[in-house]
N, C-alpha and C positions, 0 to 999 in steps of 0.2 A: 476468489480463486476461480480458475478457468483456463482453458487452452490459450496459447498465444493468439492474439487477435480477437479475443472475446470482448474486449472493451474495458478491461480493468484500469489500465494506465490512463487512457483518454478520459475516463470518467473522473479520475482524480485530477487530471490536468484542467478539466472544466471547473472543478471546485476551486482550484488555485488560480484560475484566470490565465492559464498558460496554453490554451488552445491556439495554435498559430494559424494565420490565414493560409489557405482558403477555408480551413475548418471554422465552424461557428457553433455556439451553444444554442440549441433550439428549444430548450426547456422553458416552461412558463415561469418557474421559480427554481431557485437553487438556494436552499435554506441551510444556514449554519448558526446555531446559538441565537436564534431569534432574528437574525439578519437575512434578508433576501440579497444574496451576493450579486445578482444581476441588476439590482436597482442602485447599487453603490457607485459613486463616482470613482475615477482612478485614484484620486487622493485618499478617499475613504477606504478603498480596497488595500492600498499600500499600508495604511495604519493597522489593518487587520491581519494581513499576510505577514508572517514572521513573528507576530506578537501572540495572537490568539490561535492562529492556524499556521502550522509549519510543515515542511516536507523534507523527507530524506530521500534523495534520488538514488537510482539504481547503481550508477557508476560514480564512485567517489572521485575519480580522476577528472571527469568532465564537469562535475558539479561544483568544484572549487576553481577559483580563478587562478591560473598558473602564474600570472604576472604580479600577484599581490601576496604578501606574507600572510600566514595564518592570523597573526595579531591584527593586521589591518582588516581582514575579513570579519573577524569576531567582534572587534571593538565597534565597527560600523553598525552592526545589529543593535548593540547595547546603547550606543549614542542616539540612534534614530528612534528606537522603541522605548528605551528607558530614560532618555534624557541625561545620561551620565557623561561626565567629562572624560577626556582621553585616559587620564591616570586611573580613575576608578574603574573605567571600562576594561582597561588592561588587567587590573587586579582580578576583576570578576571573571575575565576570560581565562586567566591562569587557573583559577579555582575550578572552572568548568572542565578544562583539559585534565586537571587532576582527577575530577569526578569520573571522567571517561577512561581513566587509567592510562594516560599517556605519561611515561616516565620523564622526569626532568622537564616538566611543563614550562617552568619559568624560563628555561633556555630555548626550548624547542618552539615556543610561540613565535619567535622571530624567524623561523625557517619558512621556506616555500613548500607548496604541496608536493613537488617532485622529490623532495628530500625525505618524505615519509613513505613507508610501505603501504600496500593496499589496505591492510587491516587498520593501520594507524590513521590513514586518510579517512576511512569510514568513521572512526571514532571522532575525528575533527568535525565531520559532517553532522554527526549526532549532537556534538557539543553546540554547533551552530544552531541546529533546530531547537534545542532545549534552552538556548540562551535567553529567548524572549519569554520563557515560562508559558508556553502555549497551552490551550485547553485541548487541542487535538493535533496529533502528529500523523501525517500521512507518510507511510514508509513503503516506497515502491521497490519491492524485492531488494531489501537493503543488504542481503548477504550473497547475492548472485555472483558477484565478481571476486569472491573471497574463497580461500582454502576452506575445506570442510572443518578443520580444527578451529579456525578463526570464526566460522559462522556461528557456532554454539556460544562462543564468548560474546559476540556482538548482540545476539538475541537476548541472552541473559542480562547483559548490560542495559539494553533498551528497556526490558521489563523492570529492572531495579530502579532506574532513574525515573521512568514514567510513574512508577508507584510512589516514589518519594515526592515527585512534583504534582501528583494528582492529575496527570495528563492521560487522555484516552489515545489509543493508537489504532489507526486503520491500516492494516497490513496487506499489501499485495504480494502474493507468493504462489509458486507452483508446488511448493514442498508441503505435502500433507502432514509430514512429521512436525514441521514448524507450527502448522495450524493446531495440531493436537497438543503441542507444548504451550502455546501462547494464547490462543483465541478463546473468547467467551461465545461469540456468535459468528456464524459464517454466512457469507453471501456468495452463491455460486452463479457465475455469469456465463452466458452463451450467446454468441452472435450479437453482442451489443446490448443485451437485456438480462435482467435478473431471472434466473431459472428457479432458484430456491433460496430461502433464508431460514436458518434454523440454528439451534445451539450446537456447540461443537460435538457434544456426545451423540446427538442424533445424526449429524452428518457422517460420523464414523460408523455408528452401529445400526442406524435405521434411516438411511437416506430415502427421500420420497420421490424425487424427480428421476426418470430413467437415465438422464445424463449424469446426475450425481452418483447413481448406482454404478454406472460404468466407470466413472472416475475412481470410486473407492474400490471397485473390483479389480482394477488394474494394478493395485498395490500388493506386492507379495507379502504373505503372512509368515512369521517365524513359527507359528503354532501348528500349521498344517501343510502337508505336501500336496501340491496340485500339478498336473501335467502341463496345463496351459493357464495363463492369466486371462481375465476377461478382456476383450478387445472391443472398442467402439469402432465399428466399420465406417469407412468413408472419411471425409474431412469437413471441417466447419465451412459454411458457405461464405463467399465474399460478401462484404456488407452492402454492396450495390446489387447483389443478386440473391437476396434472402427469399426462400420459397414461401408460397402462400400458406397460411395457417401457422402452425407451430414451426419455428425455424429448425427444430431438431427432428422433424418428422421423417426426413429421408434416411436418418441413421438410427431411428428409434425401434427397438425390438417389440414395443407395445403399441405401435401406431394403429389408429382407427380412422375411419373415413372422416370423422369430425376434425381430427388433427390436421388434415390436409386442406380444410376449408376455413376454419376459424382459429385465430390466434388466441391462446388462453391468457388470461390475466392472473396475477398472483391471488391465490385463495388460501385462507387460513384453515389449517387442519391441525387442531391441537396447538402445540407450540411452534409448528412449522408452517411456512407459507411456500407454496409451490405453484408455478405457472404450468399446469399440466391438466389435460382432460381426464 
């Protein structure tokens, strides 16, 4: 979680090997399930992505190929990662579409993406992500482009299917309500770096980093009346103009001289880690 431009999506793109030129990954290591993803060849990475590591993109219209039927896109995943023939891959794809609650899946599998509504397209994208039975699914704001009534259905569906398959989910979202409903652990990002890591109860009731305090304070409560919500003054810095010391120091209500000189690293305080002096 974090403001737009805080580095959430680009971090996940790095994990998936989708950072486009002129961007590049400068990390020494990028670890997933015992693999250093940076040391894998393109062929090894292709075997991993889609099978053990899958992604649900923000916009279901642009993440599906408009020129190919849903059947073609789903069977390709199963043929490549599971070694299934076309007939068995099609049958498995129909089962997956049934699982994501697409009505008349056996007929609709031969349709093109533009023939589905936004909510149904996102269900197809979820089915595609789950087809390889991944260990981790990265979901980049999977409900942003959908109606509010559909958002809850998609989140519930994702939780149910991942629980059944034993998959973990890394969810990128602006919606603290979604976080409260779904997350076990929360990573708060600011200006391309992690500001705080804590369990979901602490981020809601006892945030440690001043930025997290500001984020939580900006959410209205149904239990109390206040004249004004908390506001974080200023804007996040451009990533090529990050101030010296703590990147949050120009906006921080608790700033000290040390904050303007030294960049804090993550420090463990109980069950929480925070990058704050």
